[in-house]
C-alpha positions as a LaTeX table, in Angstrom:
\begin{tabular}{lrrr}
\hline
Residue & $x$ (\AA) & $y$ (\AA) & $z$ (\AA) \\
\hline
Unk1 & 0.00 & 0.00 & 0.00 \\
Unk2 & 2.76 & 2.44 & 0.96 \\
Unk3 & 5.00 & 1.41 & $-1.95$ \\
Unk4 & 2.14 & 1.85 & $-4.43$ \\
Unk5 & 1.42 & 5.30 & $-3.07$ \\
Unk6 & 5.08 & 6.29 & $-3.40$ \\
Unk7 & 5.19 & 4.87 & $-6.93$ \\
Unk8 & 2.16 & 6.87 & $-8.05$ \\
Unk9 & 3.42 & 9.98 & $-6.29$ \\
Unk10 & 6.84 & 9.83 & $-7.96$ \\
Unk11 & 5.34 & 9.24 & $-11.39$ \\
Unk12 & 2.86 & 12.09 & $-10.96$ \\
Unk13 & 5.65 & 14.37 & $-9.72$ \\
Unk14 & 7.94 & 13.88 & $-12.71$ \\
Unk15 & 6.17 & 12.13 & $-15.62$ \\
Unk16 & 4.86 & 12.97 & $-18.16$ \\
Unk17 & 5.00 & 16.57 & $-16.85$ \\
Unk18 & 7.54 & 17.55 & $-14.14$ \\
Unk19 & 5.16 & 18.93 & $-11.51$ \\
Unk20 & 7.78 & 18.16 & $-8.87$ \\
Unk21 & 10.06 & 20.83 & $-10.32$ \\
Unk22 & 7.56 & 23.63 & $-9.72$ \\
Unk23 & 6.52 & 25.64 & $-6.66$ \\
Unk24 & 3.61 & 24.41 & $-4.59$ \\
Unk25 & 1.25 & 26.70 & $-2.63$ \\
Unk26 & 2.07 & 27.09 & 1.06 \\
Unk27 & $-0.25$ & 24.72 & 2.87 \\
Unk28 & $-0.81$ & 22.48 & $-0.15$ \\
Unk29 & $-3.07$ & 22.53 & $-3.18$ \\
Unk30 & $-6.85$ & 22.43 & $-2.87$ \\
Unk31 & $-7.12$ & 18.68 & $-3.78$ \\
Unk32 & $-4.56$ & 17.83 & $-1.07$ \\
Unk33 & $-6.35$ & 20.02 & 1.47 \\
Unk34 & $-9.67$ & 18.36 & 0.68 \\
Unk35 & $-8.12$ & 14.96 & 1.36 \\
Unk36 & $-6.77$ & 16.28 & 4.69 \\
Unk37 & $-10.29$ & 17.54 & 5.50 \\
Unk38 & $-11.54$ & 14.02 & 4.90 \\
Unk39 & $-8.86$ & 12.62 & 7.27 \\
Unk40 & $-9.77$ & 14.97 & 10.11 \\
Unk41 & $-13.48$ & 14.42 & 9.54 \\
Unk42 & $-13.30$ & 10.60 & 9.44 \\
Unk43 & $-10.47$ & 9.96 & 11.91 \\
Unk44 & $-10.82$ & 12.80 & 14.42 \\
Unk45 & $-14.50$ & 13.68 & 14.10 \\
Unk46 & $-13.95$ & 17.34 & 13.22 \\
Unk47 & $-17.18$ & 18.44 & 11.45 \\
Unk48 & $-15.49$ & 20.00 & 8.43 \\
Unk49 & $-17.12$ & 20.37 & 5.03 \\
Unk50 & $-15.24$ & 19.95 & 1.75 \\
Unk51 & $-15.22$ & 23.74 & 1.37 \\
Unk52 & $-13.36$ & 24.32 & 4.67 \\
Unk53 & $-9.96$ & 24.45 & 2.98 \\
Unk54 & $-9.12$ & 27.54 & 5.06 \\
Unk55 & $-9.29$ & 25.42 & 8.22 \\
Unk56 & $-6.59$ & 22.92 & 7.29 \\
Unk57 & $-2.98$ & 23.12 & 6.16 \\
Unk58 & $-0.34$ & 20.68 & 4.94 \\
Unk59 & 3.21 & 21.04 & 6.26 \\
Unk60 & 6.73 & 19.76 & 5.69 \\
Unk61 & 6.26 & 16.98 & 8.25 \\
Unk62 & 4.68 & 16.96 & 11.67 \\
Unk63 & 7.54 & 18.98 & 13.18 \\
Unk64 & 6.72 & 22.00 & 11.01 \\
Unk65 & 3.07 & 21.71 & 12.02 \\
Unk66 & 4.06 & 21.80 & 15.70 \\
Unk67 & 6.40 & 24.75 & 15.25 \\
Unk68 & 3.93 & 26.79 & 13.20 \\
Unk69 & 1.04 & 26.08 & 15.60 \\
Unk70 & 3.06 & 27.26 & 18.61 \\
Unk71 & 4.67 & 30.24 & 16.90 \\
Unk72 & 1.20 & 31.41 & 15.86 \\
Unk73 & 0.55 & 32.28 & 19.50 \\
Unk74 & 1.20 & 35.75 & 20.86 \\
Unk75 & 4.48 & 36.20 & 22.70 \\
Unk76 & 4.33 & 35.77 & 26.48 \\
Unk77 & 1.29 & 33.49 & 26.25 \\
Unk78 & 1.56 & 30.70 & 28.84 \\
Unk79 & 1.85 & 27.25 & 27.28 \\
Unk80 & 1.27 & 24.36 & 29.64 \\
Unk81 & 2.56 & 20.87 & 28.99 \\
Unk82 & 2.81 & 17.63 & 30.87 \\
Unk83 & 5.90 & 16.86 & 32.97 \\
Unk84 & 6.75 & 14.17 & 30.37 \\
Unk85 & 6.50 & 15.67 & 26.89 \\
Unk86 & 8.04 & 15.72 & 23.41 \\
Unk87 & 11.52 & 17.20 & 23.83 \\
Unk88 & 11.64 & 19.93 & 21.09 \\
Unk89 & 8.64 & 21.79 & 22.54 \\
Unk90 & 10.68 & 23.64 & 25.17 \\
Unk91 & 13.06 & 25.01 & 22.54 \\
Unk92 & 10.21 & 26.21 & 20.33 \\
Unk93 & 8.54 & 27.96 & 23.27 \\
Unk94 & 11.74 & 29.63 & 24.43 \\
Unk95 & 12.67 & 30.73 & 20.92 \\
Unk96 & 9.31 & 32.46 & 20.44 \\
Unk97 & 9.09 & 34.14 & 23.84 \\
Unk98 & 6.31 & 31.91 & 25.17 \\
Unk99 & 6.06 & 31.00 & 28.86 \\
Unk100 & 6.53 & 27.29 & 29.50 \\
Unk101 & 4.73 & 25.77 & 32.49 \\
Unk102 & 5.08 & 22.08 & 33.31 \\
Unk103 & 2.06 & 20.33 & 34.83 \\
Unk104 & 2.88 & 17.45 & 37.14 \\
Unk105 & 1.76 & 13.90 & 36.45 \\
Unk106 & 0.63 & 11.29 & 38.95 \\
Unk107 & 2.51 & 8.08 & 39.64 \\
Unk108 & 0.47 & 6.27 & 36.97 \\
Unk109 & 1.50 & 8.98 & 34.41 \\
Unk110 & $-1.98$ & 10.56 & 34.35 \\
Unk111 & $-2.19$ & 14.35 & 34.37 \\
Unk112 & $-2.51$ & 15.98 & 37.80 \\
Unk113 & $-5.67$ & 17.99 & 37.16 \\
Unk114 & $-5.38$ & 19.84 & 40.49 \\
Unk115 & $-1.92$ & 21.09 & 39.51 \\
Unk116 & $-3.28$ & 22.09 & 36.10 \\
Unk117 & $-6.05$ & 24.14 & 37.70 \\
Unk118 & $-3.48$ & 25.93 & 39.90 \\
Unk119 & $-1.24$ & 26.86 & 36.98 \\
Unk120 & $-3.70$ & 27.64 & 34.20 \\
Unk121 & $-4.45$ & 31.29 & 33.49 \\
Unk122 & $-6.76$ & 33.17 & 31.16 \\
Unk123 & $-5.96$ & 32.53 & 27.48 \\
Unk124 & $-3.45$ & 29.79 & 28.31 \\
Unk125 & $-2.75$ & 27.06 & 25.76 \\
Unk126 & $-2.00$ & 23.42 & 26.56 \\
Unk127 & 0.23 & 21.39 & 24.23 \\
Unk128 & $-0.17$ & 17.63 & 24.48 \\
Unk129 & 1.08 & 14.68 & 22.47 \\
Unk130 & $-1.53$ & 11.93 & 22.87 \\
Unk131 & $-0.48$ & 9.12 & 22.69 \\
Unk132 & 2.47 & 10.60 & 24.52 \\
Unk133 & 6.06 & 10.69 & 23.32 \\
Unk134 & 8.02 & 9.43 & 25.32 \\
Unk135 & 5.82 & 7.56 & 27.83 \\
Unk136 & 3.24 & 5.97 & 25.52 \\
Unk137 & 0.50 & 7.22 & 27.88 \\
Unk138 & $-2.99$ & 7.34 & 26.36 \\
Unk139 & $-6.17$ & 8.58 & 28.05 \\
Unk140 & $-9.36$ & 9.89 & 26.51 \\
Unk141 & $-10.48$ & 11.04 & 29.96 \\
Unk142 & $-7.30$ & 13.09 & 30.48 \\
Unk143 & $-7.68$ & 14.81 & 27.13 \\
Unk144 & $-11.26$ & 15.79 & 27.96 \\
Unk145 & $-10.35$ & 16.97 & 31.46 \\
Unk146 & $-7.57$ & 19.18 & 30.08 \\
Unk147 & $-9.67$ & 20.79 & 27.35 \\
Unk148 & $-12.51$ & 21.48 & 29.80 \\
Unk149 & $-10.14$ & 23.28 & 32.19 \\
Unk150 & $-8.70$ & 25.31 & 29.30 \\
Unk151 & $-12.14$ & 26.28 & 27.96 \\
Unk152 & $-13.23$ & 27.57 & 31.37 \\
Unk153 & $-10.20$ & 29.87 & 31.20 \\
Unk154 & $-10.84$ & 30.93 & 27.58 \\
Unk155 & $-7.81$ & 28.99 & 26.42 \\
Unk156 & $-7.11$ & 26.32 & 23.85 \\
Unk157 & $-5.49$ & 22.94 & 23.27 \\
Unk158 & $-2.89$ & 21.87 & 20.72 \\
Unk159 & $-3.30$ & 18.11 & 20.30 \\
Unk160 & $-0.36$ & 16.49 & 18.54 \\
Unk161 & $-1.67$ & 13.09 & 17.45 \\
Unk162 & 0.72 & 11.28 & 15.04 \\
Unk163 & 0.72 & 8.13 & 17.20 \\
Unk164 & $-3.06$ & 7.70 & 17.17 \\
Unk165 & $-2.77$ & 4.38 & 15.30 \\
Unk166 & $-0.12$ & 2.85 & 17.56 \\
Unk167 & $-2.46$ & 2.19 & 20.50 \\
Unk168 & $-2.16$ & $-1.30$ & 21.99 \\
Unk169 & $-3.47$ & $-3.02$ & 25.12 \\
Unk170 & $-1.20$ & $-3.39$ & 28.13 \\
Unk171 & $-1.40$ & $-5.62$ & 31.19 \\
Unk172 & 1.12 & $-6.59$ & 33.83 \\
Unk173 & 2.61 & $-9.37$ & 31.69 \\
Unk174 & 2.42 & $-8.38$ & 28.04 \\
Unk175 & 1.35 & $-5.97$ & 25.31 \\
Unk176 & $-1.40$ & $-7.01$ & 22.89 \\
Unk177 & $-2.57$ & $-5.54$ & 19.60 \\
Unk178 & $-6.36$ & $-5.53$ & 19.45 \\
Unk179 & $-7.76$ & $-3.83$ & 16.35 \\
Unk180 & $-11.25$ & $-3.49$ & 17.82 \\
Unk181 & $-9.85$ & $-1.91$ & 20.99 \\
Unk182 & $-7.83$ & 0.59 & 18.95 \\
Unk183 & $-10.86$ & 1.73 & 16.92 \\
Unk184 & $-13.01$ & 1.93 & 20.05 \\
Unk185 & $-10.43$ & 4.29 & 21.52 \\
Unk186 & $-10.22$ & 6.36 & 18.31 \\
Unk187 & $-14.01$ & 6.70 & 18.32 \\
Unk188 & $-13.97$ & 7.84 & 21.96 \\
Unk189 & $-11.47$ & 10.53 & 21.02 \\
Unk190 & $-13.77$ & 11.55 & 18.15 \\
Unk191 & $-16.63$ & 12.19 & 20.55 \\
Unk192 & $-14.41$ & 14.54 & 22.57 \\
Unk193 & $-13.37$ & 16.43 & 19.44 \\
Unk194 & $-16.96$ & 16.79 & 18.25 \\
Unk195 & $-17.72$ & 18.70 & 21.48 \\
Unk196 & $-14.57$ & 20.79 & 21.76 \\
Unk197 & $-13.04$ & 21.21 & 18.28 \\
Unk198 & $-13.54$ & 24.99 & 18.23 \\
Unk199 & $-10.98$ & 25.26 & 21.05 \\
Unk200 & $-8.49$ & 22.87 & 19.48 \\
Unk201 & $-5.65$ & 22.77 & 16.99 \\
Unk202 & $-5.08$ & 19.14 & 15.94 \\
Unk203 & $-1.79$ & 18.09 & 14.37 \\
Unk204 & $-0.91$ & 14.81 & 12.70 \\
Unk205 & 1.21 & 13.11 & 10.04 \\
Unk206 & 1.54 & 9.77 & 8.30 \\
Unk207 & 5.16 & 9.22 & 9.29 \\
Unk208 & 4.33 & 7.18 & 12.41 \\
Unk209 & 1.34 & 5.32 & 10.96 \\
Unk210 & 3.21 & 4.26 & 7.83 \\
Unk211 & 6.84 & 4.60 & 9.06 \\
Unk212 & 7.64 & 7.12 & 6.31 \\
Unk213 & 9.19 & 9.91 & 8.40 \\
Unk214 & 11.53 & 10.94 & 5.57 \\
Unk215 & 8.61 & 11.82 & 3.30 \\
Unk216 & 7.87 & 14.99 & 5.36 \\
Unk217 & 4.10 & 15.20 & 5.10 \\
Unk218 & 2.20 & 16.63 & 8.07 \\
Unk219 & $-1.13$ & 18.37 & 8.44 \\
Unk220 & $-3.20$ & 20.43 & 10.87 \\
Unk221 & $-6.71$ & 21.71 & 11.47 \\
Unk222 & $-7.78$ & 24.64 & 13.61 \\
Unk223 & $-9.83$ & 27.82 & 13.40 \\
Unk224 & $-9.52$ & 29.88 & 10.23 \\
Unk225 & $-7.42$ & 32.54 & 12.03 \\
Unk226 & $-5.03$ & 29.98 & 13.53 \\
Unk227 & $-4.47$ & 28.33 & 10.13 \\
Unk228 & $-3.93$ & 31.74 & 8.49 \\
Unk229 & $-1.23$ & 32.52 & 11.06 \\
Unk230 & 0.44 & 29.13 & 10.53 \\
Unk231 & 0.54 & 29.52 & 6.76 \\
Unk232 & 1.89 & 33.07 & 7.04 \\
Unk233 & 4.77 & 31.80 & 9.20 \\
Unk234 & 5.49 & 28.86 & 6.90 \\
Unk235 & 5.27 & 31.04 & 3.78 \\
Unk236 & 7.86 & 33.53 & 5.05 \\
Unk237 & 10.39 & 30.77 & 5.68 \\
Unk238 & 9.54 & 28.17 & 3.06 \\
Unk239 & 8.83 & 29.77 & $-0.32$ \\
Unk240 & 8.32 & 26.44 & $-2.05$ \\
Unk241 & 6.54 & 23.59 & $-0.35$ \\
Unk242 & 8.12 & 20.19 & $-1.12$ \\
Unk243 & 5.94 & 19.38 & $-4.12$ \\
Unk244 & 7.06 & 15.76 & $-4.66$ \\
Unk245 & 6.52 & 14.92 & $-0.98$ \\
Unk246 & 3.09 & 16.53 & $-1.05$ \\
Unk247 & 2.09 & 14.60 & $-4.18$ \\
Unk248 & 3.40 & 11.30 & $-2.76$ \\
Unk249 & 1.81 & 12.07 & 0.60 \\
Unk250 & $-1.50$ & 12.68 & $-1.13$ \\
Unk251 & $-1.35$ & 9.23 & $-2.75$ \\
Unk252 & $-0.43$ & 7.46 & 0.50 \\
Unk253 & $-3.04$ & 9.33 & 2.54 \\
Unk254 & $-5.68$ & 8.53 & $-0.09$ \\
Unk255 & $-4.86$ & 4.82 & 0.09 \\
Unk256 & $-4.85$ & 4.88 & 3.87 \\
Unk257 & $-8.33$ & 6.42 & 4.02 \\
Unk258 & $-9.65$ & 3.93 & 1.45 \\
Unk259 & $-8.20$ & 0.98 & 3.37 \\
Unk260 & $-6.68$ & 1.91 & 6.75 \\
Unk261 & $-4.53$ & $-1.11$ & 7.53 \\
Unk262 & $-0.85$ & $-0.14$ & 7.32 \\
Unk263 & $-0.81$ & 0.43 & 11.10 \\
Unk264 & $-1.78$ & $-3.18$ & 11.85 \\
Unk265 & 1.63 & $-4.65$ & 11.07 \\
Unk266 & 3.36 & $-1.86$ & 12.99 \\
Unk267 & 1.17 & $-2.43$ & 16.07 \\
Unk268 & 1.85 & $-6.17$ & 16.03 \\
Unk269 & 5.61 & $-5.53$ & 15.96 \\
Unk270 & 5.31 & $-2.92$ & 18.73 \\
Unk271 & 3.29 & $-5.27$ & 20.93 \\
Unk272 & 5.70 & $-8.17$ & 20.42 \\
Unk273 & 8.79 & $-6.05$ & 21.09 \\
Unk274 & 7.31 & $-4.37$ & 24.15 \\
Unk275 & 6.31 & $-7.80$ & 25.50 \\
Unk276 & 9.91 & $-9.00$ & 25.15 \\
Unk277 & 11.11 & $-5.95$ & 27.09 \\
Unk278 & 8.50 & $-6.54$ & 29.81 \\
Unk279 & 9.60 & $-10.15$ & 30.16 \\
Unk280 & 13.33 & $-9.44$ & 30.18 \\
Unk281 & 13.75 & $-6.05$ & 31.90 \\
Unk282 & 10.25 & $-5.22$ & 33.15 \\
Unk283 & 11.43 & $-3.71$ & 36.43 \\
Unk284 & 13.34 & $-1.03$ & 34.53 \\
Unk285 & 10.39 & 0.14 & 32.39 \\
Unk286 & 8.23 & 3.19 & 33.10 \\
Unk287 & 4.83 & 2.16 & 31.73 \\
Unk288 & 1.27 & 3.52 & 31.94 \\
Unk289 & $-0.98$ & 1.69 & 34.39 \\
Unk290 & $-4.34$ & 2.25 & 32.71 \\
Unk291 & $-4.09$ & $-0.68$ & 30.29 \\
Unk292 & $-3.15$ & 1.35 & 27.22 \\
Unk293 & 0.09 & 2.20 & 25.43 \\
Unk294 & 0.80 & 4.04 & 22.21 \\
Unk295 & 4.17 & 5.19 & 20.85 \\
Unk296 & 7.30 & 4.01 & 19.09 \\
Unk297 & 9.33 & 4.52 & 22.27 \\
Unk298 & 9.49 & 3.42 & 25.90 \\
Unk299 & 11.17 & 4.86 & 29.00 \\
Unk300 & 13.80 & 2.97 & 31.01 \\
Unk301 & 14.76 & 3.73 & 34.60 \\
Unk302 & 18.53 & 4.02 & 35.07 \\
Unk303 & 18.77 & 3.39 & 38.79 \\
Unk304 & 21.08 & 5.79 & 40.61 \\
Unk305 & 22.71 & 7.08 & 37.41 \\
Unk306 & 21.48 & 10.17 & 35.56 \\
Unk307 & 20.11 & 9.53 & 32.10 \\
Unk308 & 22.92 & 11.24 & 30.17 \\
Unk309 & 25.70 & 9.35 & 31.98 \\
Unk310 & 23.82 & 6.09 & 31.54 \\
Unk311 & 23.27 & 6.72 & 27.81 \\
Unk312 & 26.95 & 7.57 & 27.32 \\
Unk313 & 28.07 & 4.34 & 29.00 \\
Unk314 & 25.57 & 2.23 & 27.06 \\
Unk315 & 26.75 & 3.45 & 23.67 \\
Unk316 & 30.43 & 3.38 & 24.62 \\
Unk317 & 30.53 & $-0.06$ & 26.24 \\
Unk318 & 27.65 & $-1.93$ & 24.58 \\
Unk319 & 26.84 & $-0.17$ & 21.31 \\
Unk320 & 23.25 & 0.56 & 22.42 \\
Unk321 & 21.86 & 3.99 & 21.51 \\
Unk322 & 19.31 & 5.59 & 23.84 \\
Unk323 & 18.23 & 9.20 & 24.38 \\
Unk324 & 18.67 & 10.84 & 27.80 \\
Unk325 & 15.21 & 11.59 & 29.19 \\
Unk326 & 16.06 & 14.96 & 30.76 \\
Unk327 & 14.93 & 16.85 & 27.66 \\
Unk328 & 11.53 & 15.12 & 27.78 \\
Unk329 & 11.14 & 15.59 & 31.54 \\
Unk330 & 12.10 & 19.24 & 31.64 \\
Unk331 & 14.82 & 18.60 & 34.22 \\
Unk332 & 17.20 & 16.04 & 35.65 \\
Unk333 & 15.83 & 12.49 & 35.77 \\
Unk334 & 17.33 & 9.02 & 35.99 \\
Unk335 & 15.82 & 7.62 & 32.80 \\
Unk336 & 16.41 & 7.24 & 29.07 \\
Unk337 & 14.13 & 6.81 & 26.05 \\
Unk338 & 14.49 & 3.63 & 24.01 \\
Unk339 & 13.23 & 3.30 & 20.43 \\
Unk340 & 11.03 & 0.30 & 19.67 \\
Unk341 & 11.60 & 0.58 & 15.90 \\
Unk342 & 15.27 & 1.43 & 15.40 \\
Unk343 & 16.24 & $-2.24$ & 15.01 \\
Unk344 & 15.13 & $-3.47$ & 11.54 \\
Unk345 & 12.43 & $-6.11$ & 11.65 \\
Unk346 & 13.11 & $-9.60$ & 10.30 \\
Unk347 & 11.24 & $-12.89$ & 10.41 \\
Unk348 & 11.37 & $-14.00$ & 14.04 \\
Unk349 & 12.82 & $-10.61$ & 15.00 \\
Unk350 & 16.19 & $-12.12$ & 15.87 \\
Unk351 & 17.92 & $-8.74$ & 15.79 \\
Unk352 & 15.57 & $-7.32$ & 18.41 \\
Unk353 & 15.88 & $-10.36$ & 20.69 \\
Unk354 & 19.66 & $-10.20$ & 20.48 \\
Unk355 & 19.67 & $-6.47$ & 21.25 \\
Unk356 & 17.41 & $-6.94$ & 24.28 \\
Unk357 & 19.75 & $-9.62$ & 25.65 \\
Unk358 & 22.66 & $-7.21$ & 25.35 \\
Unk359 & 20.58 & $-4.46$ & 26.98 \\
Unk360 & 19.65 & $-6.77$ & 29.87 \\
Unk361 & 23.31 & $-7.53$ & 30.59 \\
Unk362 & 24.20 & $-3.85$ & 30.33 \\
Unk363 & 21.44 & $-2.85$ & 32.78 \\
Unk364 & 22.65 & $-5.42$ & 35.30 \\
Unk365 & 26.10 & $-3.88$ & 35.26 \\
Unk366 & 25.56 & $-0.20$ & 34.54 \\
Unk367 & 22.52 & 0.62 & 36.69 \\
\hline
\end{tabular}
């Protein structure tokens, strides 16, 4: 499905007429925007019509969507985010003169709503990745609680949702991919959006669903004014949108909406790999406790050693690459983030099993 979309996109970009050599409108062409409208309508429940092209935009990957959405805010606006959150957000906020405020999480990784209520102010904005990078935490109830608190204070929510199709079940012993459970959760999220979409900016991309991060194809929906601000920012810095990526992204997104199944294989691999980690090094993992998990990463406790020192020793002595968790936590923490997809998959997943065995031995010595 993905290969066919890329094939059609490349052909359309360069043959028989080289469209890929031309400029593309900032935010994408109208046909691409209409397909994005369909995605947000069908997947997220945003009640958009086909004429609402001024309420969506296409970006050079999900990262540009995040940056443009945040930089569209007035300087000195307070942006709240969870204690565990996607690392680049702090840099974007600081670079644009926005006030970062971390909201504490409970022991089970759920948002501390009481702390949120203490810190929220009028016109505040909350940024959240849900499912969360790096913890994998997923909660429909948390998302609704956050948006309700923000609406009371005349604020808004930026929901970054590229991992929506990586949601798997989690119990004390293993991770399980359950397609029906995933779609039930997606539909619960849709009901929240249907009630609160006017206060939301929703960001997504296909890079996590289809593992095509290098294609650089993201998209967003928000109010007309918010989208106008995003496209003005993008246009000043990016005269020509990446036309070939947009055309290929259009083809892949079209195929996904016609037959959404590319995520199934990814979820099965994620569940199997996470189960192996739980069996081999379960005591070192920081996992949600509400029976749900969704991300391409997992957090590891590093004992008495700070995350950066631990990561340095792992790569130096064992050849294992992890990311220190300080940048996700917003401060010093004894943890690292481990990728669940960096090791190429093969029949039987021998490479992953071998890597986990090495990691287990390293943890016994290093931590």
